[in-house]
A tleap script that builds the chain and sets N, CA, C and O, in Angstrom:
source leaprc.protein.ff14SB
mol = sequence {
  NMET LYS ARG VAL ILE CYS CYS ILE ILE VAL
  ILE LEU ASN LEU SER THR ALA ALA PHE TYR
  GLY GLN LYS GLY LYS PRO ARG LEU ALA MET
  LYS GLY ASP THR VAL LYS ILE ASP SER LEU
  GLU TYR GLU LEU LEU ILE PHE ASP PRO GLY
  PHE GLU SER TRP LEU VAL THR ARG PRO SER
  ILE ASP HIE PHE SER LYS SER TYR TYR GLU
  PHE LYS ASN ARG LEU TYR VAL THR GLU TRP
  ASN ASN ARG TYR SER GLN PRO SER LYS TYR
  GLY ALA ILE TYR GLU ASP TYR LEU ASP TYR
  ARG PRO ASN ILE ASP TYR GLY LEU GLU LEU
  ASN TYR ARG LEU TYR ASN TYR PHE GLN TYR
  PHE GLU GLU THR TYR ARG VAL THR LEU ILE
  PRO GLY ASN CLYS
}
set mol.1.N position { 111.116 111.933 88.916 }
set mol.1.CA position { 109.967 111.602 89.718 }
set mol.1.C position { 110.396 110.603 90.780 }
set mol.1.O position { 111.053 109.607 90.476 }
set mol.2.N position { 110.018 110.874 92.045 }
set mol.2.CA position { 110.461 110.042 93.164 }
set mol.2.C position { 109.791 108.672 93.157 }
set mol.2.O position { 110.405 107.668 93.517 }
set mol.3.N position { 108.564 108.643 92.755 }
set mol.3.CA position { 107.841 107.372 92.741 }
set mol.3.C position { 107.692 106.877 91.309 }
set mol.3.O position { 107.414 107.635 90.380 }
set mol.4.N position { 107.883 105.617 91.180 }
set mol.4.CA position { 107.647 105.000 89.883 }
set mol.4.C position { 106.403 104.142 90.047 }
set mol.4.O position { 106.362 103.235 90.877 }
set mol.5.N position { 105.412 104.436 89.261 }
set mol.5.CA position { 104.139 103.735 89.377 }
set mol.5.C position { 104.077 102.584 88.383 }
set mol.5.O position { 104.759 102.603 87.359 }
set mol.6.N position { 103.300 101.633 88.673 }
set mol.6.CA position { 103.160 100.500 87.780 }
set mol.6.C position { 102.307 100.853 86.569 }
set mol.6.O position { 101.655 101.897 86.527 }
set mol.7.N position { 102.326 100.004 85.635 }
set mol.7.CA position { 101.527 100.183 84.428 }
set mol.7.C position { 100.468 99.094 84.403 }
set mol.7.O position { 100.745 97.932 84.700 }
set mol.8.N position { 99.278 99.476 84.051 }
set mol.8.CA position { 98.229 98.498 83.814 }
set mol.8.C position { 97.853 98.647 82.353 }
set mol.8.O position { 97.592 99.753 81.879 }
set mol.9.N position { 97.826 97.576 81.673 }
set mol.9.CA position { 97.439 97.639 80.277 }
set mol.9.C position { 96.435 96.521 80.029 }
set mol.9.O position { 96.717 95.345 80.259 }
set mol.10.N position { 95.310 96.898 79.574 }
set mol.10.CA position { 94.358 95.880 79.166 }
set mol.10.C position { 94.463 95.809 77.651 }
set mol.10.O position { 94.110 96.756 76.947 }
set mol.11.N position { 94.946 94.689 77.161 }
set mol.11.CA position { 95.175 94.527 75.734 }
set mol.11.C position { 94.101 93.605 75.175 }
set mol.11.O position { 93.885 92.496 75.664 }
set mol.12.N position { 93.461 94.080 74.172 }
set mol.12.CA position { 92.420 93.287 73.543 }
set mol.12.C position { 92.908 92.817 72.180 }
set mol.12.O position { 93.238 93.628 71.314 }
set mol.13.N position { 92.950 91.531 72.001 }
set mol.13.CA position { 93.340 90.965 70.719 }
set mol.13.C position { 92.094 90.471 70.008 }
set mol.13.O position { 91.192 89.894 70.615 }
set mol.14.N position { 92.068 90.707 68.740 }
set mol.14.CA position { 90.961 90.350 67.860 }
set mol.14.C position { 89.780 91.292 68.079 }
set mol.14.O position { 89.835 92.147 68.962 }
set mol.15.N position { 88.779 91.160 67.339 }
set mol.15.CA position { 87.642 92.068 67.464 }
set mol.15.C position { 86.593 91.493 68.394 }
set mol.15.O position { 86.537 90.284 68.621 }
set mol.16.N position { 85.766 92.368 68.925 }
set mol.16.CA position { 84.697 91.904 69.817 }
set mol.16.C position { 83.625 91.174 69.024 }
set mol.16.O position { 82.857 90.397 69.591 }
set mol.17.N position { 83.567 91.410 67.747 }
set mol.17.CA position { 82.576 90.726 66.920 }
set mol.17.C position { 82.792 89.217 66.940 }
set mol.17.O position { 81.828 88.452 66.919 }
set mol.18.N position { 84.046 88.787 66.982 }
set mol.18.CA position { 84.339 87.356 67.045 }
set mol.18.C position { 83.787 86.751 68.333 }
set mol.18.O position { 83.289 85.625 68.337 }
set mol.19.N position { 83.879 87.502 69.418 }
set mol.19.CA position { 83.373 87.024 70.701 }
set mol.19.C position { 81.851 86.873 70.658 }
set mol.19.O position { 81.312 85.860 71.103 }
set mol.20.N position { 81.174 87.866 70.131 }
set mol.20.CA position { 79.724 87.845 70.139 }
set mol.20.C position { 79.148 86.930 69.066 }
set mol.20.O position { 77.958 86.619 69.104 }
set mol.21.N position { 79.959 86.494 68.115 }
set mol.21.CA position { 79.485 85.593 67.085 }
set mol.21.C position { 79.525 84.141 67.514 }
set mol.21.O position { 79.018 83.285 66.789 }
set mol.22.N position { 80.099 83.831 68.645 }
set mol.22.CA position { 80.230 82.464 69.108 }
set mol.22.C position { 78.934 81.996 69.751 }
set mol.22.O position { 78.194 82.777 70.349 }
set mol.23.N position { 78.680 80.700 69.612 }
set mol.23.CA position { 77.487 80.127 70.237 }
set mol.23.C position { 77.848 79.591 71.611 }
set mol.23.O position { 78.957 79.107 71.834 }
set mol.24.N position { 76.894 79.685 72.528 }
set mol.24.CA position { 77.111 79.130 73.855 }
set mol.24.C position { 78.018 79.994 74.708 }
set mol.24.O position { 78.419 81.090 74.318 }
set mol.25.N position { 78.322 79.482 75.854 }
set mol.25.CA position { 79.158 80.198 76.818 }
set mol.25.C position { 80.632 79.984 76.483 }
set mol.25.O position { 81.052 78.852 76.245 }
set mol.26.N position { 81.417 81.050 76.462 }
set mol.26.CA position { 82.831 80.880 76.143 }
set mol.26.C position { 83.581 80.102 77.215 }
set mol.26.O position { 83.275 80.187 78.404 }
set mol.27.N position { 84.586 79.331 76.751 }
set mol.27.CA position { 85.436 78.611 77.706 }
set mol.27.C position { 86.509 79.558 78.203 }
set mol.27.O position { 86.961 80.441 77.474 }
set mol.28.N position { 86.909 79.370 79.440 }
set mol.28.CA position { 87.882 80.254 80.071 }
set mol.28.C position { 89.103 79.444 80.477 }
set mol.28.O position { 88.971 78.388 81.096 }
set mol.29.N position { 90.289 79.928 80.135 }
set mol.29.CA position { 91.530 79.273 80.541 }
set mol.29.C position { 92.487 80.333 81.059 }
set mol.29.O position { 92.595 81.413 80.477 }
set mol.30.N position { 93.181 80.032 82.148 }
set mol.30.CA position { 94.108 80.992 82.738 }
set mol.30.C position { 95.538 80.538 82.507 }
set mol.30.O position { 95.851 79.350 82.594 }
set mol.31.N position { 96.391 81.489 82.216 }
set mol.31.CA position { 97.832 81.246 82.160 }
set mol.31.C position { 98.492 82.502 82.679 }
set mol.31.O position { 98.609 83.485 81.948 }
set mol.32.N position { 98.923 82.489 83.920 }
set mol.32.CA position { 99.494 83.684 84.532 }
set mol.32.C position { 98.434 84.753 84.630 }
set mol.32.O position { 97.358 84.516 85.180 }
set mol.33.N position { 98.723 85.927 84.104 }
set mol.33.CA position { 97.765 87.016 84.115 }
set mol.33.C position { 97.003 87.112 82.807 }
set mol.33.O position { 96.346 88.121 82.552 }
set mol.34.N position { 97.077 86.089 81.975 }
set mol.34.CA position { 96.404 86.096 80.690 }
set mol.34.C position { 95.135 85.271 80.799 }
set mol.34.O position { 95.169 84.121 81.237 }
set mol.35.N position { 94.034 85.850 80.407 }
set mol.35.CA position { 92.762 85.149 80.386 }
set mol.35.C position { 92.428 84.874 78.930 }
set mol.35.O position { 92.340 85.803 78.127 }
set mol.36.N position { 92.241 83.601 78.582 }
set mol.36.CA position { 91.897 83.260 77.213 }
set mol.36.C position { 90.442 82.820 77.171 }
set mol.36.O position { 90.019 81.967 77.950 }
set mol.37.N position { 89.695 83.397 76.274 }
set mol.37.CA position { 88.309 83.004 76.057 }
set mol.37.C position { 88.226 82.566 74.611 }
set mol.37.O position { 88.199 83.395 73.701 }
set mol.38.N position { 88.184 81.240 74.400 }
set mol.38.CA position { 88.243 80.647 73.067 }
set mol.38.C position { 89.352 81.307 72.259 }
set mol.38.O position { 90.518 81.237 72.648 }
set mol.39.N position { 89.013 81.946 71.140 }
set mol.39.CA position { 90.048 82.517 70.282 }
set mol.39.C position { 90.420 83.932 70.699 }
set mol.39.O position { 91.336 84.518 70.121 }
set mol.40.N position { 89.738 84.491 71.680 }
set mol.40.CA position { 90.054 85.838 72.144 }
set mol.40.C position { 90.971 85.769 73.350 }
set mol.40.O position { 90.951 84.798 74.106 }
set mol.41.N position { 91.759 86.788 73.518 }
set mol.41.CA position { 92.681 86.818 74.642 }
set mol.41.C position { 92.652 88.201 75.262 }
set mol.41.O position { 92.728 89.208 74.558 }
set mol.42.N position { 92.541 88.247 76.577 }
set mol.42.CA position { 92.561 89.495 77.323 }
set mol.42.C position { 93.702 89.407 78.315 }
set mol.42.O position { 93.856 88.402 79.008 }
set mol.43.N position { 94.486 90.441 78.382 }
set mol.43.CA position { 95.608 90.438 79.303 }
set mol.43.C position { 95.508 91.612 80.262 }
set mol.43.O position { 95.141 92.725 79.883 }
set mol.44.N position { 95.837 91.340 81.485 }
set mol.44.CA position { 95.978 92.378 82.494 }
set mol.44.C position { 97.420 92.287 82.966 }
set mol.44.O position { 97.798 91.337 83.652 }
set mol.45.N position { 98.213 93.265 82.599 }
set mol.45.CA position { 99.625 93.267 82.959 }
set mol.45.C position { 99.843 94.271 84.067 }
set mol.45.O position { 99.592 95.464 83.895 }
set mol.46.N position { 100.309 93.790 85.203 }
set mol.46.CA position { 100.564 94.648 86.353 }
set mol.46.C position { 102.054 94.572 86.647 }
set mol.46.O position { 102.581 93.511 86.981 }
set mol.47.N position { 102.722 95.707 86.519 }
set mol.47.CA position { 104.169 95.748 86.681 }
set mol.47.C position { 104.573 96.314 88.035 }
set mol.47.O position { 105.636 96.923 88.151 }
set mol.48.N position { 103.781 96.136 89.020 }
set mol.48.CA position { 104.116 96.614 90.357 }
set mol.48.C position { 104.550 95.408 91.178 }
set mol.48.O position { 103.743 94.516 91.437 }
set mol.49.N position { 105.814 95.368 91.590 }
set mol.49.CA position { 106.322 94.173 92.266 }
set mol.49.C position { 105.626 93.837 93.581 }
set mol.49.O position { 105.687 92.686 94.012 }
set mol.50.N position { 104.981 94.775 94.224 }
set mol.50.CA position { 104.326 94.492 95.493 }
set mol.50.C position { 102.908 93.989 95.364 }
set mol.50.O position { 102.315 93.569 96.358 }
set mol.51.N position { 102.348 94.019 94.174 }
set mol.51.CA position { 100.938 93.668 94.016 }
set mol.51.C position { 100.635 92.214 94.340 }
set mol.51.O position { 99.684 91.934 95.069 }
set mol.52.N position { 101.417 91.291 93.818 }
set mol.52.CA position { 101.120 89.860 94.014 }
set mol.52.C position { 101.128 89.475 95.492 }
set mol.52.O position { 100.252 88.738 95.944 }
set mol.53.N position { 102.105 89.968 96.242 }
set mol.53.CA position { 102.144 89.634 97.671 }
set mol.53.C position { 101.003 90.317 98.416 }
set mol.53.O position { 100.500 89.773 99.400 }
set mol.54.N position { 100.594 91.483 97.972 }
set mol.54.CA position { 99.467 92.172 98.574 }
set mol.54.C position { 98.167 91.432 98.274 }
set mol.54.O position { 97.298 91.315 99.138 }
set mol.55.N position { 98.038 90.930 97.038 }
set mol.55.CA position { 96.806 90.269 96.603 }
set mol.55.C position { 96.477 89.037 97.441 }
set mol.55.O position { 95.304 88.759 97.691 }
set mol.56.N position { 97.488 88.300 97.878 }
set mol.56.CA position { 97.217 87.084 98.667 }
set mol.56.C position { 96.608 87.402 100.028 }
set mol.56.O position { 96.078 86.510 100.690 }
set mol.57.N position { 96.674 88.652 100.449 }
set mol.57.CA position { 96.076 89.046 101.732 }
set mol.57.C position { 94.613 89.469 101.584 }
set mol.57.O position { 93.945 89.750 102.580 }
set mol.58.N position { 94.125 89.516 100.375 }
set mol.58.CA position { 92.771 89.992 100.088 }
set mol.58.C position { 91.755 88.855 100.166 }
set mol.58.O position { 92.124 87.682 100.115 }
set mol.59.N position { 90.477 89.206 100.288 }
set mol.59.CA position { 89.428 88.174 100.257 }
set mol.59.C position { 89.471 87.393 98.940 }
set mol.59.O position { 89.973 87.885 97.929 }
set mol.60.N position { 88.944 86.188 98.971 }
set mol.60.CA position { 88.978 85.314 97.798 }
set mol.60.C position { 88.148 85.893 96.649 }
set mol.60.O position { 87.369 86.830 96.823 }
set mol.61.N position { 88.342 85.314 95.499 }
set mol.61.CA position { 87.698 85.788 94.280 }
set mol.61.C position { 86.170 85.762 94.381 }
set mol.61.O position { 85.501 86.586 93.756 }
set mol.62.N position { 85.619 84.848 95.142 }
set mol.62.CA position { 84.166 84.747 95.249 }
set mol.62.C position { 83.574 85.612 96.367 }
set mol.62.O position { 82.400 85.472 96.709 }
set mol.63.N position { 84.383 86.496 96.925 }
set mol.63.CA position { 83.894 87.404 97.967 }
set mol.63.C position { 82.796 88.322 97.423 }
set mol.63.O position { 81.808 88.588 98.108 }
set mol.64.N position { 82.971 88.801 96.195 }
set mol.64.CA position { 81.958 89.605 95.513 }
set mol.64.C position { 81.588 88.900 94.212 }
set mol.64.O position { 82.314 88.025 93.739 }
set mol.65.N position { 80.461 89.288 93.647 }
set mol.65.CA position { 80.032 88.698 92.379 }
set mol.65.C position { 80.779 89.332 91.212 }
set mol.65.O position { 81.362 90.409 91.340 }
set mol.66.N position { 80.750 88.653 90.086 }
set mol.66.CA position { 81.379 89.182 88.881 }
set mol.66.C position { 80.760 90.520 88.499 }
set mol.66.O position { 81.472 91.433 88.082 }
set mol.67.N position { 79.452 90.646 88.636 }
set mol.67.CA position { 78.785 91.912 88.277 }
set mol.67.C position { 79.227 93.047 89.203 }
set mol.67.O position { 79.306 94.197 88.770 }
set mol.68.N position { 79.513 92.744 90.459 }
set mol.68.CA position { 80.026 93.753 91.383 }
set mol.68.C position { 81.388 94.257 90.912 }
set mol.68.O position { 81.626 95.462 90.832 }
set mol.69.N position { 82.287 93.301 90.597 }
set mol.69.CA position { 83.619 93.679 90.112 }
set mol.69.C position { 83.516 94.496 88.824 }
set mol.69.O position { 84.221 95.492 88.663 }
set mol.70.N position { 82.654 94.085 87.922 }
set mol.70.CA position { 82.496 94.811 86.651 }
set mol.70.C position { 81.999 96.235 86.894 }
set mol.70.O position { 82.510 97.186 86.303 }
set mol.71.N position { 81.012 96.375 87.757 }
set mol.71.CA position { 80.466 97.696 88.066 }
set mol.71.C position { 81.544 98.611 88.652 }
set mol.71.O position { 81.721 99.742 88.200 }
set mol.72.N position { 82.252 98.117 89.646 }
set mol.72.CA position { 83.312 98.910 90.279 }
set mol.72.C position { 84.429 99.226 89.291 }
set mol.72.O position { 84.949 100.342 89.277 }
set mol.73.N position { 84.798 98.254 88.469 }
set mol.73.CA position { 85.855 98.489 87.487 }
set mol.73.C position { 85.473 99.568 86.477 }
set mol.73.O position { 86.320 100.357 86.058 }
set mol.74.N position { 84.211 99.603 86.089 }
set mol.74.CA position { 83.765 100.678 85.173 }
set mol.74.C position { 83.963 102.036 85.823 }
set mol.74.O position { 84.434 102.969 85.173 }
set mol.75.N position { 83.612 102.158 87.095 }
set mol.75.CA position { 83.798 103.423 87.816 }
set mol.75.C position { 85.276 103.777 87.936 }
set mol.75.O position { 85.686 104.902 87.650 }
set mol.76.N position { 86.061 102.804 88.360 }
set mol.76.CA position { 87.496 103.041 88.532 }
set mol.76.C position { 88.181 103.403 87.212 }
set mol.76.O position { 88.959 104.355 87.154 }
set mol.77.N position { 87.892 102.652 86.169 }
set mol.77.CA position { 88.532 102.901 84.882 }
set mol.77.C position { 88.149 104.275 84.342 }
set mol.77.O position { 88.997 104.980 83.794 }
set mol.78.N position { 86.904 104.657 84.489 }
set mol.78.CA position { 86.473 105.983 84.037 }
set mol.78.C position { 87.257 107.075 84.743 }
set mol.78.O position { 87.734 108.016 84.110 }
set mol.79.N position { 87.388 106.946 86.059 }
set mol.79.CA position { 88.131 107.955 86.811 }
set mol.79.C position { 89.627 107.902 86.488 }
set mol.79.O position { 90.267 108.944 86.346 }
set mol.80.N position { 90.175 106.711 86.374 }
set mol.80.CA position { 91.594 106.559 86.028 }
set mol.80.C position { 91.879 107.252 84.690 }
set mol.80.O position { 92.820 108.038 84.584 }
set mol.81.N position { 91.068 106.960 83.677 }
set mol.81.CA position { 91.290 107.546 82.353 }
set mol.81.C position { 91.091 109.055 82.364 }
set mol.81.O position { 91.767 109.775 81.628 }
set mol.82.N position { 90.178 109.537 83.185 }
set mol.82.CA position { 90.000 110.974 83.352 }
set mol.82.C position { 91.285 111.601 83.898 }
set mol.82.O position { 91.737 112.637 83.411 }
set mol.83.N position { 91.853 110.974 84.894 }
set mol.83.CA position { 93.092 111.485 85.491 }
set mol.83.C position { 94.278 111.322 84.540 }
set mol.83.O position { 95.167 112.172 84.495 }
set mol.84.N position { 94.285 110.238 83.791 }
set mol.84.CA position { 95.335 110.036 82.789 }
set mol.84.C position { 95.333 111.165 81.756 }
set mol.84.O position { 96.390 111.619 81.318 }
set mol.85.N position { 94.146 111.607 81.377 }
set mol.85.CA position { 94.036 112.643 80.347 }
set mol.85.C position { 94.346 114.046 80.864 }
set mol.85.O position { 94.403 114.990 80.075 }
set mol.86.N position { 94.547 114.202 82.183 }
set mol.86.CA position { 94.847 115.502 82.774 }
set mol.86.C position { 96.083 115.428 83.677 }
set mol.86.O position { 95.975 115.641 84.885 }
set mol.87.N position { 97.250 115.129 83.108 }
set mol.87.CA position { 98.448 114.971 83.942 }
set mol.87.C position { 98.867 116.254 84.660 }
set mol.87.O position { 99.487 116.187 85.721 }
set mol.88.N position { 98.541 117.413 84.102 }
set mol.88.CA position { 98.910 118.657 84.787 }
set mol.88.C position { 98.103 118.851 86.066 }
set mol.88.O position { 98.551 119.527 86.992 }
set mol.89.N position { 96.932 118.266 86.115 }
set mol.89.CA position { 96.081 118.375 87.299 }
set mol.89.C position { 96.334 117.254 88.311 }
set mol.89.O position { 96.361 117.495 89.517 }
set mol.90.N position { 96.519 116.034 87.814 }
set mol.90.CA position { 96.616 114.865 88.692 }
set mol.90.C position { 98.010 114.272 88.812 }
set mol.90.O position { 98.214 113.357 89.610 }
set mol.91.N position { 98.953 114.754 88.062 }
set mol.91.CA position { 100.302 114.203 88.108 }
set mol.91.C position { 100.479 113.086 87.103 }
set mol.91.O position { 99.544 112.695 86.405 }
set mol.92.N position { 101.679 112.591 87.046 }
set mol.92.CA position { 102.035 111.594 86.030 }
set mol.92.C position { 101.963 110.157 86.547 }
set mol.92.O position { 102.528 109.261 85.919 }
set mol.93.N position { 101.292 109.911 87.660 }
set mol.93.CA position { 101.236 108.536 88.175 }
set mol.93.C position { 100.256 107.656 87.404 }
set mol.93.O position { 100.285 106.432 87.535 }
set mol.94.N position { 99.400 108.264 86.612 }
set mol.94.CA position { 98.448 107.515 85.786 }
set mol.94.C position { 99.083 107.399 84.404 }
set mol.94.O position { 98.761 108.164 83.495 }
set mol.95.N position { 99.988 106.435 84.256 }
set mol.95.CA position { 100.870 106.379 83.103 }
set mol.95.C position { 100.251 105.811 81.841 }
set mol.95.O position { 100.736 106.092 80.745 }
set mol.96.N position { 99.201 105.026 81.958 }
set mol.96.CA position { 98.628 104.388 80.777 }
set mol.96.C position { 97.118 104.531 80.742 }
set mol.96.O position { 96.449 104.540 81.775 }
set mol.97.N position { 96.605 104.642 79.539 }
set mol.97.CA position { 95.161 104.633 79.307 }
set mol.97.C position { 94.688 103.188 79.448 }
set mol.97.O position { 95.344 102.269 78.958 }
set mol.98.N position { 93.558 102.987 80.112 }
set mol.98.CA position { 93.003 101.644 80.285 }
set mol.98.C position { 91.879 101.421 79.288 }
set mol.98.O position { 90.884 102.145 79.292 }
set mol.99.N position { 92.036 100.436 78.449 }
set mol.99.CA position { 91.041 100.118 77.434 }
set mol.99.C position { 90.122 99.023 77.962 }
set mol.99.O position { 90.204 97.865 77.552 }
set mol.100.N position { 89.257 99.416 78.871 }
set mol.100.CA position { 88.307 98.478 79.498 }
set mol.100.C position { 86.936 98.817 78.941 }
set mol.100.O position { 86.440 99.927 79.133 }
set mol.101.N position { 86.329 97.869 78.257 }
set mol.101.CA position { 85.043 98.116 77.601 }
set mol.101.C position { 83.927 97.370 78.327 }
set mol.101.O position { 83.986 96.148 78.470 }
set mol.102.N position { 82.918 98.094 78.782 }
set mol.102.CA position { 81.856 97.459 79.575 }
set mol.102.C position { 81.037 96.415 78.819 }
set mol.102.O position { 80.397 95.567 79.441 }
set mol.103.N position { 81.049 96.465 77.494 }
set mol.103.CA position { 80.254 95.502 76.727 }
set mol.103.C position { 81.001 94.191 76.466 }
set mol.103.O position { 80.477 93.312 75.782 }
set mol.104.N position { 82.204 94.051 76.996 }
set mol.104.CA position { 82.989 92.837 76.810 }
set mol.104.C position { 83.021 92.048 78.118 }
set mol.104.O position { 83.198 92.617 79.196 }
set mol.105.N position { 82.848 90.752 78.009 }
set mol.105.CA position { 82.935 89.872 79.171 }
set mol.105.C position { 84.387 89.447 79.345 }
set mol.105.O position { 84.867 88.566 78.632 }
set mol.106.N position { 85.088 90.068 80.288 }
set mol.106.CA position { 86.485 89.757 80.542 }
set mol.106.C position { 86.656 88.570 81.482 }
set mol.106.O position { 87.765 88.066 81.664 }
set mol.107.N position { 85.576 88.138 82.062 }
set mol.107.CA position { 85.647 87.012 82.980 }
set mol.107.C position { 85.876 87.459 84.418 }
set mol.107.O position { 86.272 88.593 84.687 }
set mol.108.N position { 85.619 86.545 85.313 }
set mol.108.CA position { 85.715 86.833 86.745 }
set mol.108.C position { 87.152 87.121 87.179 }
set mol.108.O position { 87.398 88.085 87.903 }
set mol.109.N position { 88.095 86.296 86.744 }
set mol.109.CA position { 89.489 86.421 87.194 }
set mol.109.C position { 90.088 87.785 86.849 }
set mol.109.O position { 90.680 88.435 87.711 }
set mol.110.N position { 89.941 88.218 85.611 }
set mol.110.CA position { 90.500 89.503 85.215 }
set mol.110.C position { 89.827 90.642 85.970 }
set mol.110.O position { 90.505 91.559 86.433 }
set mol.111.N position { 88.510 90.599 86.100 }
set mol.111.CA position { 87.792 91.647 86.829 }
set mol.111.C position { 88.193 91.681 88.302 }
set mol.111.O position { 88.321 92.756 88.886 }
set mol.112.N position { 88.387 90.525 88.894 }
set mol.112.CA position { 88.821 90.436 90.291 }
set mol.112.C position { 90.190 91.085 90.468 }
set mol.112.O position { 90.395 91.886 91.379 }
set mol.113.N position { 91.116 90.734 89.595 }
set mol.113.CA position { 92.474 91.264 89.701 }
set mol.113.C position { 92.508 92.770 89.434 }
set mol.113.O position { 93.223 93.500 90.121 }
set mol.114.N position { 91.757 93.237 88.460 }
set mol.114.CA position { 91.727 94.668 88.154 }
set mol.114.C position { 91.123 95.446 89.321 }
set mol.114.O position { 91.666 96.473 89.730 }
set mol.115.N position { 90.015 94.966 89.851 }
set mol.115.CA position { 89.392 95.615 91.007 }
set mol.115.C position { 90.382 95.702 92.163 }
set mol.115.O position { 90.518 96.752 92.791 }
set mol.116.N position { 91.063 94.611 92.438 }
set mol.116.CA position { 92.015 94.606 93.544 }
set mol.116.C position { 93.228 95.477 93.259 }
set mol.116.O position { 93.820 96.035 94.183 }
set mol.117.N position { 93.603 95.598 91.997 }
set mol.117.CA position { 94.700 96.518 91.702 }
set mol.117.C position { 94.308 97.949 92.074 }
set mol.117.O position { 95.113 98.690 92.638 }
set mol.118.N position { 93.084 98.332 91.761 }
set mol.118.CA position { 92.645 99.687 92.126 }
set mol.118.C position { 92.660 99.870 93.640 }
set mol.118.O position { 93.032 100.936 94.131 }
set mol.119.N position { 92.260 98.844 94.380 }
set mol.119.CA position { 92.316 98.897 95.839 }
set mol.119.C position { 93.766 99.057 96.305 }
set mol.119.O position { 94.067 99.875 97.174 }
set mol.120.N position { 94.635 98.276 95.723 }
set mol.120.CA position { 96.072 98.329 96.040 }
set mol.120.C position { 96.639 99.715 95.726 }
set mol.120.O position { 97.377 100.292 96.525 }
set mol.121.N position { 96.290 100.231 94.570 }
set mol.121.CA position { 96.780 101.542 94.142 }
set mol.121.C position { 96.349 102.622 95.134 }
set mol.121.O position { 97.165 103.443 95.552 }
set mol.122.N position { 95.077 102.624 95.510 }
set mol.122.CA position { 94.579 103.619 96.460 }
set mol.122.C position { 95.298 103.517 97.802 }
set mol.122.O position { 95.677 104.527 98.393 }
set mol.123.N position { 95.478 102.298 98.269 }
set mol.123.CA position { 96.123 102.081 99.566 }
set mol.123.C position { 97.611 102.435 99.522 }
set mol.123.O position { 98.119 103.091 100.432 }
set mol.124.N position { 98.297 102.013 98.491 }
set mol.124.CA position { 99.740 102.210 98.385 }
set mol.124.C position { 100.113 103.675 98.151 }
set mol.124.O position { 101.053 104.189 98.755 }
set mol.125.N position { 99.373 104.329 97.278 }
set mol.125.CA position { 99.714 105.702 96.903 }
set mol.125.C position { 98.853 106.754 97.602 }
set mol.125.O position { 98.941 107.947 97.312 }
set mol.126.N position { 98.017 106.279 98.533 }
set mol.126.CA position { 97.184 107.169 99.353 }
set mol.126.C position { 96.403 108.177 98.509 }
set mol.126.O position { 96.422 109.381 98.762 }
set mol.127.N position { 95.726 107.647 97.512 }
set mol.127.CA position { 94.832 108.455 96.691 }
set mol.127.C position { 93.455 107.811 96.732 }
set mol.127.O position { 93.324 106.619 97.009 }
set mol.128.N position { 92.451 108.593 96.461 }
set mol.128.CA position { 91.098 108.079 96.370 }
set mol.128.C position { 90.604 108.319 94.961 }
set mol.128.O position { 90.447 109.461 94.528 }
set mol.129.N position { 90.360 107.235 94.252 }
set mol.129.CA position { 89.885 107.358 92.874 }
set mol.129.C position { 88.382 107.635 92.841 }
set mol.129.O position { 87.909 108.432 92.031 }
set mol.130.N position { 87.649 106.981 93.712 }
set mol.130.CA position { 86.201 107.155 93.762 }
set mol.130.C position { 85.830 107.613 95.169 }
set mol.130.O position { 85.809 106.799 96.093 }
set mol.131.N position { 85.535 108.908 95.349 }
set mol.131.CA position { 85.193 109.416 96.678 }
set mol.131.C position { 84.001 108.675 97.284 }
set mol.131.O position { 83.030 108.372 96.591 }
set mol.132.N position { 84.083 108.391 98.564 }
set mol.132.CA position { 82.993 107.724 99.285 }
set mol.132.C position { 82.851 106.255 98.951 }
set mol.132.O position { 81.816 105.659 99.248 }
set mol.133.N position { 83.848 105.660 98.349 }
set mol.133.CA position { 83.766 104.272 97.895 }
set mol.133.C position { 84.010 103.263 99.003 }
set mol.133.O position { 83.566 102.122 98.875 }
set mol.134.N position { 84.679 103.614 100.062 }
set mol.134.CA position { 85.040 102.636 101.101 }
set mol.134.C position { 83.899 102.283 101.979 }
set mol.134.O position { 84.052 101.475 102.895 }
savepdb mol mol.pdb
quit
């Protein structure tokens, strides 16, 4: 294959029940691409070397609301996973299944980065994941 595509993996550690059993608003701490919410940890691993330099050219994290990023990410992830499950139709550039669950609060930072990765992917590989989205 001439192009090597990056991998996105959303890894969920621990159960969602632990998250929903907590009182009050969860605390958020960032370390690299790892978002920690109390005892839960969500990771967004992007293995595309051009993404970080591309991301600094994008609007700031507060350009859109968290709910906007979540909504768009649900659409993107659904289409990505659809294409992942049909490699004979869409090719092998969708290398990993994305385990993004709409009932989990991943936080603003992770949603921002995931949304922008989809933008980067569409621009870099000249594909449209969600028709009429621009």
